[in-house]
Gaussian input, Z-matrix of N, CA and C with variables (Angstrom, degrees):
# hf/3-21g

backbone

0 1
 N
 C     1     B1
 C     2     B2     1     A1
 N     3     B3     2     A2     1     D1
 C     4     B4     3     A3     2     D2
 C     5     B5     4     A4     3     D3
 N     6     B6     5     A5     4     D4
 C     7     B7     6     A6     5     D5
 C     8     B8     7     A7     6     D6
 N     9     B9     8     A8     7     D7
 C    10    B10     9     A9     8     D8
 C    11    B11    10    A10     9     D9
 N    12    B12    11    A11    10    D10
 C    13    B13    12    A12    11    D11
 C    14    B14    13    A13    12    D12
 N    15    B15    14    A14    13    D13
 C    16    B16    15    A15    14    D14
 C    17    B17    16    A16    15    D15
 N    18    B18    17    A17    16    D16
 C    19    B19    18    A18    17    D17
 C    20    B20    19    A19    18    D18
 N    21    B21    20    A20    19    D19
 C    22    B22    21    A21    20    D20
 C    23    B23    22    A22    21    D21
 N    24    B24    23    A23    22    D22
 C    25    B25    24    A24    23    D23
 C    26    B26    25    A25    24    D24
 N    27    B27    26    A26    25    D25
 C    28    B28    27    A27    26    D26
 C    29    B29    28    A28    27    D27
 N    30    B30    29    A29    28    D28
 C    31    B31    30    A30    29    D29
 C    32    B32    31    A31    30    D30
 N    33    B33    32    A32    31    D31
 C    34    B34    33    A33    32    D32
 C    35    B35    34    A34    33    D33
 N    36    B36    35    A35    34    D34
 C    37    B37    36    A36    35    D35
 C    38    B38    37    A37    36    D36
 N    39    B39    38    A38    37    D37
 C    40    B40    39    A39    38    D38
 C    41    B41    40    A40    39    D39
 N    42    B42    41    A41    40    D40
 C    43    B43    42    A42    41    D41
 C    44    B44    43    A43    42    D42
 N    45    B45    44    A44    43    D43
 C    46    B46    45    A45    44    D44
 C    47    B47    46    A46    45    D45
 N    48    B48    47    A47    46    D46
 C    49    B49    48    A48    47    D47
 C    50    B50    49    A49    48    D48
 N    51    B51    50    A50    49    D49
 C    52    B52    51    A51    50    D50
 C    53    B53    52    A52    51    D51
 N    54    B54    53    A53    52    D52
 C    55    B55    54    A54    53    D53
 C    56    B56    55    A55    54    D54
 N    57    B57    56    A56    55    D55
 C    58    B58    57    A57    56    D56
 C    59    B59    58    A58    57    D57
 N    60    B60    59    A59    58    D58
 C    61    B61    60    A60    59    D59
 C    62    B62    61    A61    60    D60
 N    63    B63    62    A62    61    D61
 C    64    B64    63    A63    62    D62
 C    65    B65    64    A64    63    D63
 N    66    B66    65    A65    64    D64
 C    67    B67    66    A66    65    D65
 C    68    B68    67    A67    66    D66
 N    69    B69    68    A68    67    D67
 C    70    B70    69    A69    68    D68
 C    71    B71    70    A70    69    D69
 N    72    B72    71    A71    70    D70
 C    73    B73    72    A72    71    D71
 C    74    B74    73    A73    72    D72
 N    75    B75    74    A74    73    D73
 C    76    B76    75    A75    74    D74
 C    77    B77    76    A76    75    D75
 N    78    B78    77    A77    76    D76
 C    79    B79    78    A78    77    D77
 C    80    B80    79    A79    78    D78
 N    81    B81    80    A80    79    D79
 C    82    B82    81    A81    80    D80
 C    83    B83    82    A82    81    D81
 N    84    B84    83    A83    82    D82
 C    85    B85    84    A84    83    D83
 C    86    B86    85    A85    84    D84
 N    87    B87    86    A86    85    D85
 C    88    B88    87    A87    86    D86
 C    89    B89    88    A88    87    D87
 N    90    B90    89    A89    88    D88
 C    91    B91    90    A90    89    D89
 C    92    B92    91    A91    90    D90
 N    93    B93    92    A92    91    D91
 C    94    B94    93    A93    92    D92
 C    95    B95    94    A94    93    D93
 N    96    B96    95    A95    94    D94
 C    97    B97    96    A96    95    D95
 C    98    B98    97    A97    96    D96
 N    99    B99    98    A98    97    D97
 C   100   B100    99    A99    98    D98
 C   101   B101   100   A100    99    D99
 N   102   B102   101   A101   100   D100
 C   103   B103   102   A102   101   D101
 C   104   B104   103   A103   102   D102
 N   105   B105   104   A104   103   D103
 C   106   B106   105   A105   104   D104
 C   107   B107   106   A106   105   D105
 N   108   B108   107   A107   106   D106
 C   109   B109   108   A108   107   D107
 C   110   B110   109   A109   108   D108
 N   111   B111   110   A110   109   D109
 C   112   B112   111   A111   110   D110
 C   113   B113   112   A112   111   D111
 N   114   B114   113   A113   112   D112
 C   115   B115   114   A114   113   D113
 C   116   B116   115   A115   114   D114
 N   117   B117   116   A116   115   D115
 C   118   B118   117   A117   116   D116
 C   119   B119   118   A118   117   D117
 N   120   B120   119   A119   118   D118
 C   121   B121   120   A120   119   D119
 C   122   B122   121   A121   120   D120
 N   123   B123   122   A122   121   D121
 C   124   B124   123   A123   122   D122
 C   125   B125   124   A124   123   D123
 N   126   B126   125   A125   124   D124
 C   127   B127   126   A126   125   D125
 C   128   B128   127   A127   126   D126
 N   129   B129   128   A128   127   D127
 C   130   B130   129   A129   128   D128
 C   131   B131   130   A130   129   D129
 N   132   B132   131   A131   130   D130
 C   133   B133   132   A132   131   D131
 C   134   B134   133   A133   132   D132
 N   135   B135   134   A134   133   D133
 C   136   B136   135   A135   134   D134
 C   137   B137   136   A136   135   D135
 N   138   B138   137   A137   136   D136
 C   139   B139   138   A138   137   D137
 C   140   B140   139   A139   138   D138
 N   141   B141   140   A140   139   D139
 C   142   B142   141   A141   140   D140
 C   143   B143   142   A142   141   D141
 N   144   B144   143   A143   142   D142
 C   145   B145   144   A144   143   D143
 C   146   B146   145   A145   144   D144
 N   147   B147   146   A146   145   D145
 C   148   B148   147   A147   146   D146
 C   149   B149   148   A148   147   D147
 N   150   B150   149   A149   148   D148
 C   151   B151   150   A150   149   D149
 C   152   B152   151   A151   150   D150
 N   153   B153   152   A152   151   D151
 C   154   B154   153   A153   152   D152
 C   155   B155   154   A154   153   D153
 N   156   B156   155   A155   154   D154
 C   157   B157   156   A156   155   D155
 C   158   B158   157   A157   156   D156
 N   159   B159   158   A158   157   D157
 C   160   B160   159   A159   158   D158
 C   161   B161   160   A160   159   D159
 N   162   B162   161   A161   160   D160
 C   163   B163   162   A162   161   D161
 C   164   B164   163   A163   162   D162
 N   165   B165   164   A164   163   D163
 C   166   B166   165   A165   164   D164
 C   167   B167   166   A166   165   D165
 N   168   B168   167   A167   166   D166
 C   169   B169   168   A168   167   D167
 C   170   B170   169   A169   168   D168
 N   171   B171   170   A170   169   D169
 C   172   B172   171   A171   170   D170
 C   173   B173   172   A172   171   D171
 N   174   B174   173   A173   172   D172
 C   175   B175   174   A174   173   D173
 C   176   B176   175   A175   174   D174
 N   177   B177   176   A176   175   D175
 C   178   B178   177   A177   176   D176
 C   179   B179   178   A178   177   D177
 N   180   B180   179   A179   178   D178
 C   181   B181   180   A180   179   D179
 C   182   B182   181   A181   180   D180
 N   183   B183   182   A182   181   D181
 C   184   B184   183   A183   182   D182
 C   185   B185   184   A184   183   D183
 N   186   B186   185   A185   184   D184
 C   187   B187   186   A186   185   D185
 C   188   B188   187   A187   186   D186
 N   189   B189   188   A188   187   D187
 C   190   B190   189   A189   188   D188
 C   191   B191   190   A190   189   D189
 N   192   B192   191   A191   190   D190
 C   193   B193   192   A192   191   D191
 C   194   B194   193   A193   192   D192
 N   195   B195   194   A194   193   D193
 C   196   B196   195   A195   194   D194
 C   197   B197   196   A196   195   D195
 N   198   B198   197   A197   196   D196
 C   199   B199   198   A198   197   D197
 C   200   B200   199   A199   198   D198
 N   201   B201   200   A200   199   D199
 C   202   B202   201   A201   200   D200
 C   203   B203   202   A202   201   D201
 N   204   B204   203   A203   202   D202
 C   205   B205   204   A204   203   D203
 C   206   B206   205   A205   204   D204
 N   207   B207   206   A206   205   D205
 C   208   B208   207   A207   206   D206
 C   209   B209   208   A208   207   D207
 N   210   B210   209   A209   208   D208
 C   211   B211   210   A210   209   D209
 C   212   B212   211   A211   210   D210
 N   213   B213   212   A212   211   D211
 C   214   B214   213   A213   212   D212
 C   215   B215   214   A214   213   D213
 N   216   B216   215   A215   214   D214
 C   217   B217   216   A216   215   D215
 C   218   B218   217   A217   216   D216
 N   219   B219   218   A218   217   D217
 C   220   B220   219   A219   218   D218
 C   221   B221   220   A220   219   D219
 N   222   B222   221   A221   220   D220
 C   223   B223   222   A222   221   D221
 C   224   B224   223   A223   222   D222
 N   225   B225   224   A224   223   D223
 C   226   B226   225   A225   224   D224
 C   227   B227   226   A226   225   D225
 N   228   B228   227   A227   226   D226
 C   229   B229   228   A228   227   D227
 C   230   B230   229   A229   228   D228
 N   231   B231   230   A230   229   D229
 C   232   B232   231   A231   230   D230
 C   233   B233   232   A232   231   D231
 N   234   B234   233   A233   232   D232
 C   235   B235   234   A234   233   D233
 C   236   B236   235   A235   234   D234
 N   237   B237   236   A236   235   D235
 C   238   B238   237   A237   236   D236
 C   239   B239   238   A238   237   D237
 N   240   B240   239   A239   238   D238
 C   241   B241   240   A240   239   D239
 C   242   B242   241   A241   240   D240
 N   243   B243   242   A242   241   D241
 C   244   B244   243   A243   242   D242
 C   245   B245   244   A244   243   D243
 N   246   B246   245   A245   244   D244
 C   247   B247   246   A246   245   D245
 C   248   B248   247   A247   246   D246
 N   249   B249   248   A248   247   D247
 C   250   B250   249   A249   248   D248
 C   251   B251   250   A250   249   D249
 N   252   B252   251   A251   250   D250
 C   253   B253   252   A252   251   D251
 C   254   B254   253   A253   252   D252
 N   255   B255   254   A254   253   D253
 C   256   B256   255   A255   254   D254
 C   257   B257   256   A256   255   D255
 N   258   B258   257   A257   256   D256
 C   259   B259   258   A258   257   D257
 C   260   B260   259   A259   258   D258
 N   261   B261   260   A260   259   D259
 C   262   B262   261   A261   260   D260
 C   263   B263   262   A262   261   D261
 N   264   B264   263   A263   262   D262
 C   265   B265   264   A264   263   D263
 C   266   B266   265   A265   264   D264
 N   267   B267   266   A266   265   D265
 C   268   B268   267   A267   266   D266
 C   269   B269   268   A268   267   D267
 N   270   B270   269   A269   268   D268
 C   271   B271   270   A270   269   D269
 C   272   B272   271   A271   270   D270
 N   273   B273   272   A272   271   D271
 C   274   B274   273   A273   272   D272
 C   275   B275   274   A274   273   D273
 N   276   B276   275   A275   274   D274
 C   277   B277   276   A276   275   D275
 C   278   B278   277   A277   276   D276

   B1=1.4702
   B2=1.4885
   B3=1.3592
   B4=1.3925
   B5=1.5411
   B6=1.3570
   B7=1.4112
   B8=1.4935
   B9=1.2648
   B10=1.5168
   B11=1.6612
   B12=1.3053
   B13=1.3944
   B14=1.4993
   B15=1.3888
   B16=1.4277
   B17=1.4400
   B18=1.2927
   B19=1.4216
   B20=1.5252
   B21=1.2400
   B22=1.4888
   B23=1.6348
   B24=1.3262
   B25=1.5343
   B26=1.5742
   B27=1.2678
   B28=1.5050
   B29=1.4496
   B30=1.2559
   B31=1.4775
   B32=1.6176
   B33=1.2327
   B34=1.5254
   B35=1.5698
   B36=1.3012
   B37=1.4237
   B38=1.6676
   B39=1.2798
   B40=1.4504
   B41=1.5027
   B42=1.3133
   B43=1.4597
   B44=1.4961
   B45=1.2772
   B46=1.4398
   B47=1.4629
   B48=1.3614
   B49=1.4463
   B50=1.5670
   B51=1.3259
   B52=1.4146
   B53=1.5436
   B54=1.2897
   B55=1.5775
   B56=1.5603
   B57=1.2743
   B58=1.5618
   B59=1.5700
   B60=1.2893
   B61=1.4605
   B62=1.4808
   B63=1.4157
   B64=1.5157
   B65=1.4882
   B66=1.2802
   B67=1.4952
   B68=1.6428
   B69=1.2592
   B70=1.6146
   B71=1.4548
   B72=1.3832
   B73=1.4713
   B74=1.4881
   B75=1.3254
   B76=1.3525
   B77=1.5105
   B78=1.3630
   B79=1.5011
   B80=1.5321
   B81=1.3045
   B82=1.4969
   B83=1.4278
   B84=1.3615
   B85=1.4007
   B86=1.5213
   B87=1.3004
   B88=1.5190
   B89=1.5196
   B90=1.3656
   B91=1.3951
   B92=1.5514
   B93=1.3307
   B94=1.4871
   B95=1.4520
   B96=1.1992
   B97=1.6156
   B98=1.6071
   B99=1.3627
   B100=1.4770
   B101=1.4466
   B102=1.3441
   B103=1.4382
   B104=1.5744
   B105=1.3078
   B106=1.4295
   B107=1.4777
   B108=1.3295
   B109=1.4513
   B110=1.5480
   B111=1.3261
   B112=1.3249
   B113=1.5600
   B114=1.3798
   B115=1.3936
   B116=1.5645
   B117=1.3124
   B118=1.4391
   B119=1.4566
   B120=1.3974
   B121=1.4333
   B122=1.5316
   B123=1.4013
   B124=1.3675
   B125=1.5744
   B126=1.3844
   B127=1.4693
   B128=1.5712
   B129=1.3892
   B130=1.5249
   B131=1.4618
   B132=1.3483
   B133=1.5246
   B134=1.5426
   B135=1.4528
   B136=1.5042
   B137=1.5788
   B138=1.2620
   B139=1.3855
   B140=1.5745
   B141=1.2413
   B142=1.5564
   B143=1.4264
   B144=1.3029
   B145=1.4434
   B146=1.6149
   B147=1.2857
   B148=1.4541
   B149=1.4734
   B150=1.4030
   B151=1.3512
   B152=1.5379
   B153=1.2835
   B154=1.5226
   B155=1.4850
   B156=1.4721
   B157=1.4043
   B158=1.6185
   B159=1.3676
   B160=1.3946
   B161=1.4732
   B162=1.3510
   B163=1.4960
   B164=1.5502
   B165=1.2530
   B166=1.4287
   B167=1.4957
   B168=1.2815
   B169=1.4766
   B170=1.6231
   B171=1.2529
   B172=1.4938
   B173=1.5171
   B174=1.2957
   B175=1.4545
   B176=1.6059
   B177=1.3088
   B178=1.3580
   B179=1.5614
   B180=1.3771
   B181=1.3868
   B182=1.5088
   B183=1.2796
   B184=1.4419
   B185=1.5497
   B186=1.2712
   B187=1.4578
   B188=1.5209
   B189=1.2812
   B190=1.4579
   B191=1.4373
   B192=1.3612
   B193=1.4668
   B194=1.5521
   B195=1.2858
   B196=1.4432
   B197=1.5613
   B198=1.3643
   B199=1.4728
   B200=1.4117
   B201=1.3829
   B202=1.4712
   B203=1.5997
   B204=1.4242
   B205=1.5571
   B206=1.4960
   B207=1.3370
   B208=1.3763
   B209=1.5915
   B210=1.3200
   B211=1.5064
   B212=1.4686
   B213=1.2803
   B214=1.4852
   B215=1.5092
   B216=1.2879
   B217=1.6317
   B218=1.5118
   B219=1.2923
   B220=1.4482
   B221=1.4587
   B222=1.3278
   B223=1.3238
   B224=1.5216
   B225=1.4098
   B226=1.4191
   B227=1.5051
   B228=1.3146
   B229=1.4608
   B230=1.5271
   B231=1.2872
   B232=1.4843
   B233=1.4266
   B234=1.3252
   B235=1.5665
   B236=1.6302
   B237=1.2155
   B238=1.4925
   B239=1.5349
   B240=1.2954
   B241=1.5408
   B242=1.5086
   B243=1.3449
   B244=1.4827
   B245=1.5219
   B246=1.3296
   B247=1.4752
   B248=1.5175
   B249=1.3607
   B250=1.4901
   B251=1.3640
   B252=1.4214
   B253=1.3783
   B254=1.6424
   B255=1.1930
   B256=1.5388
   B257=1.5247
   B258=1.3103
   B259=1.5276
   B260=1.4367
   B261=1.3200
   B262=1.5170
   B263=1.5491
   B264=1.2998
   B265=1.4381
   B266=1.4793
   B267=1.2757
   B268=1.5111
   B269=1.5471
   B270=1.3555
   B271=1.4724
   B272=1.4739
   B273=1.3444
   B274=1.4181
   B275=1.5934
   B276=1.3302
   B277=1.5338
   B278=1.4823
   A1=106.20
   A2=119.18
   A3=123.77
   A4=109.21
   A5=122.22
   A6=122.64
   A7=107.40
   A8=111.74
   A9=115.29
   A10=108.36
   A11=119.79
   A12=123.59
   A13=110.84
   A14=117.10
   A15=119.05
   A16=117.16
   A17=121.54
   A18=124.21
   A19=110.85
   A20=120.98
   A21=127.02
   A22=107.85
   A23=110.21
   A24=115.87
   A25=107.04
   A26=124.68
   A27=125.92
   A28=105.62
   A29=125.71
   A30=128.47
   A31=110.86
   A32=113.69
   A33=123.32
   A34=105.49
   A35=119.67
   A36=123.13
   A37=109.37
   A38=112.35
   A39=114.09
   A40=112.19
   A41=125.26
   A42=122.10
   A43=108.86
   A44=122.24
   A45=125.24
   A46=109.63
   A47=117.78
   A48=125.74
   A49=112.73
   A50=112.42
   A51=120.34
   A52=109.67
   A53=116.41
   A54=123.38
   A55=117.21
   A56=111.34
   A57=118.36
   A58=106.86
   A59=117.09
   A60=123.68
   A61=105.50
   A62=113.04
   A63=118.74
   A64=107.04
   A65=115.07
   A66=121.44
   A67=108.18
   A68=113.86
   A69=115.84
   A70=103.70
   A71=115.97
   A72=122.06
   A73=105.09
   A74=117.74
   A75=125.80
   A76=115.37
   A77=115.43
   A78=119.74
   A79=103.47
   A80=115.12
   A81=125.00
   A82=107.93
   A83=116.90
   A84=127.72
   A85=111.38
   A86=118.50
   A87=118.86
   A88=107.10
   A89=115.82
   A90=124.19
   A91=106.64
   A92=111.67
   A93=120.76
   A94=110.06
   A95=119.76
   A96=120.87
   A97=106.03
   A98=108.33
   A99=114.43
   A100=108.08
   A101=115.28
   A102=122.12
   A103=109.83
   A104=118.46
   A105=119.71
   A106=111.42
   A107=117.78
   A108=117.73
   A109=116.42
   A110=121.03
   A111=122.61
   A112=111.65
   A113=116.96
   A114=123.71
   A115=110.92
   A116=116.36
   A117=125.75
   A118=106.79
   A119=120.69
   A120=118.25
   A121=118.31
   A122=114.48
   A123=119.76
   A124=112.81
   A125=113.08
   A126=116.67
   A127=114.69
   A128=112.75
   A129=118.43
   A130=111.77
   A131=115.89
   A132=119.56
   A133=117.28
   A134=108.53
   A135=115.49
   A136=109.77
   A137=120.52
   A138=127.56
   A139=102.84
   A140=121.70
   A141=123.12
   A142=108.53
   A143=122.44
   A144=122.83
   A145=107.88
   A146=115.59
   A147=121.81
   A148=114.32
   A149=121.64
   A150=123.33
   A151=112.67
   A152=117.39
   A153=121.76
   A154=110.96
   A155=116.39
   A156=113.15
   A157=114.83
   A158=118.40
   A159=120.90
   A160=109.54
   A161=116.98
   A162=119.94
   A163=108.79
   A164=120.12
   A165=123.20
   A166=112.91
   A167=122.34
   A168=127.46
   A169=105.07
   A170=115.12
   A171=120.48
   A172=110.86
   A173=119.04
   A174=126.22
   A175=107.61
   A176=115.58
   A177=123.08
   A178=111.52
   A179=116.57
   A180=125.48
   A181=108.70
   A182=123.01
   A183=121.79
   A184=113.35
   A185=119.77
   A186=125.55
   A187=104.14
   A188=120.90
   A189=118.70
   A190=117.56
   A191=115.09
   A192=121.42
   A193=106.31
   A194=121.04
   A195=121.15
   A196=111.72
   A197=116.68
   A198=116.92
   A199=113.07
   A200=121.45
   A201=124.02
   A202=112.76
   A203=106.84
   A204=110.89
   A205=115.43
   A206=118.61
   A207=125.74
   A208=113.98
   A209=110.65
   A210=116.00
   A211=111.50
   A212=125.99
   A213=126.90
   A214=110.64
   A215=116.53
   A216=113.37
   A217=114.08
   A218=116.69
   A219=124.23
   A220=112.15
   A221=122.11
   A222=124.51
   A223=121.67
   A224=110.03
   A225=121.70
   A226=109.16
   A227=117.34
   A228=121.74
   A229=112.33
   A230=112.98
   A231=120.50
   A232=115.81
   A233=114.17
   A234=115.36
   A235=103.47
   A236=122.47
   A237=125.18
   A238=105.07
   A239=117.90
   A240=117.72
   A241=110.69
   A242=115.60
   A243=120.63
   A244=111.30
   A245=118.05
   A246=122.82
   A247=112.83
   A248=112.94
   A249=116.45
   A250=115.84
   A251=122.50
   A252=128.62
   A253=107.69
   A254=109.32
   A255=120.60
   A256=109.12
   A257=115.03
   A258=123.80
   A259=114.21
   A260=117.58
   A261=122.92
   A262=107.54
   A263=119.63
   A264=121.24
   A265=112.93
   A266=116.49
   A267=124.61
   A268=109.60
   A269=115.30
   A270=120.04
   A271=112.57
   A272=121.71
   A273=119.19
   A274=107.65
   A275=115.20
   A276=117.11
   A277=110.06
   D1=135.09
   D2=171.73
   D3=81.31
   D4=6.33
   D5=176.48
   D6=-120.69
   D7=130.34
   D8=178.61
   D9=-73.37
   D10=146.34
   D11=-178.81
   D12=-55.91
   D13=-38.47
   D14=176.29
   D15=-62.72
   D16=-19.47
   D17=-174.74
   D18=-91.20
   D19=-12.27
   D20=-170.48
   D21=-56.80
   D22=-58.27
   D23=-174.03
   D24=-58.02
   D25=-47.95
   D26=179.69
   D27=-60.36
   D28=-47.66
   D29=-179.38
   D30=-58.44
   D31=-45.17
   D32=179.52
   D33=-63.38
   D34=-49.88
   D35=-175.08
   D36=-64.82
   D37=-35.08
   D38=173.58
   D39=-68.96
   D40=-34.87
   D41=172.94
   D42=-66.84
   D43=-40.73
   D44=175.81
   D45=-53.13
   D46=-52.16
   D47=-175.25
   D48=-59.58
   D49=-27.46
   D50=-176.06
   D51=-95.55
   D52=7.81
   D53=-174.56
   D54=55.94
   D55=25.75
   D56=176.82
   D57=-84.07
   D58=-31.73
   D59=-174.86
   D60=-132.28
   D61=138.93
   D62=178.35
   D63=-100.22
   D64=148.80
   D65=178.25
   D66=-118.53
   D67=127.76
   D68=175.77
   D69=-120.56
   D70=121.14
   D71=176.93
   D72=-76.87
   D73=134.16
   D74=175.54
   D75=-97.79
   D76=-57.58
   D77=174.02
   D78=-151.76
   D79=144.54
   D80=178.73
   D81=42.76
   D82=-110.76
   D83=-173.59
   D84=-98.98
   D85=2.25
   D86=-173.95
   D87=-92.73
   D88=136.71
   D89=-171.50
   D90=-139.60
   D91=154.72
   D92=172.99
   D93=-116.45
   D94=132.23
   D95=-175.58
   D96=-113.05
   D97=142.30
   D98=179.05
   D99=-136.57
   D100=132.70
   D101=176.40
   D102=-78.80
   D103=140.25
   D104=178.26
   D105=-63.02
   D106=138.66
   D107=-177.21
   D108=-58.39
   D109=-35.15
   D110=176.82
   D111=-64.88
   D112=-36.86
   D113=177.62
   D114=-66.45
   D115=-46.22
   D116=178.22
   D117=-56.84
   D118=-50.13
   D119=-178.91
   D120=-65.38
   D121=-34.66
   D122=174.99
   D123=-62.72
   D124=-46.06
   D125=178.09
   D126=-61.64
   D127=-38.33
   D128=174.33
   D129=-61.02
   D130=-44.21
   D131=173.33
   D132=-53.14
   D133=-48.17
   D134=-179.15
   D135=-66.39
   D136=-35.28
   D137=-177.43
   D138=-68.44
   D139=-49.03
   D140=-178.82
   D141=-65.47
   D142=-39.26
   D143=-177.75
   D144=-65.56
   D145=-40.03
   D146=177.77
   D147=-77.10
   D148=-5.97
   D149=-179.80
   D150=76.09
   D151=24.84
   D152=-172.02
   D153=-115.42
   D154=-2.72
   D155=-171.84
   D156=-68.56
   D157=-30.66
   D158=-178.73
   D159=-69.45
   D160=-38.57
   D161=-176.82
   D162=-66.03
   D163=-48.54
   D164=-179.09
   D165=-71.05
   D166=-29.89
   D167=173.49
   D168=-64.88
   D169=-49.93
   D170=-178.47
   D171=-62.14
   D172=-38.75
   D173=178.60
   D174=-61.10
   D175=-46.50
   D176=-179.80
   D177=-60.89
   D178=-50.49
   D179=173.37
   D180=-55.20
   D181=-50.09
   D182=-176.32
   D183=-65.30
   D184=-31.61
   D185=179.51
   D186=-67.14
   D187=-48.34
   D188=-177.42
   D189=-76.46
   D190=-25.98
   D191=174.15
   D192=-68.39
   D193=-45.75
   D194=-179.81
   D195=-64.78
   D196=-39.42
   D197=176.21
   D198=-66.16
   D199=-32.28
   D200=173.18
   D201=-63.24
   D202=-43.88
   D203=178.26
   D204=-64.59
   D205=-29.04
   D206=178.91
   D207=-78.49
   D208=-35.35
   D209=-177.71
   D210=-89.66
   D211=-24.66
   D212=-175.97
   D213=-55.19
   D214=-51.30
   D215=-176.87
   D216=-64.24
   D217=-19.54
   D218=-179.02
   D219=-81.07
   D220=-6.99
   D221=177.26
   D222=-85.22
   D223=-2.14
   D224=171.93
   D225=-119.51
   D226=160.47
   D227=173.41
   D228=87.27
   D229=-156.74
   D230=-174.50
   D231=-59.68
   D232=-28.93
   D233=-168.36
   D234=-103.09
   D235=8.05
   D236=-176.49
   D237=-52.38
   D238=-60.66
   D239=-169.36
   D240=-55.13
   D241=-47.66
   D242=-179.46
   D243=-53.42
   D244=-48.87
   D245=-178.81
   D246=-63.01
   D247=-45.98
   D248=175.33
   D249=-59.52
   D250=-40.05
   D251=-179.21
   D252=-66.56
   D253=-43.50
   D254=-179.20
   D255=-59.30
   D256=-48.04
   D257=174.76
   D258=-60.05
   D259=-42.56
   D260=179.93
   D261=-68.10
   D262=-40.06
   D263=177.56
   D264=-61.08
   D265=-43.15
   D266=-172.68
   D267=-73.93
   D268=-27.43
   D269=-177.24
   D270=-92.80
   D271=6.36
   D272=-179.57
   D273=-70.63
   D274=152.27
   D275=177.58
   D276=-72.45

């Protein structure tokens, strides 16, 4: 909320440069980003204090529930192999 989609990558890069987020390159230009645990805990505490924790937790749940609903039908039929390979690539450590 309040951040344009075009700004996300620049903001994420800024957090990586400040060592608040770590980036792990998987393949070519594909990366996985991780928030430091201490920063995650601090953010959670701030959201709880502001009474916003439940709202953001529910938004996170809703996003992944929708992603699951959209992906599940693709795991059978002609595109099954593509989606299983894609999922395996995304879930590598």
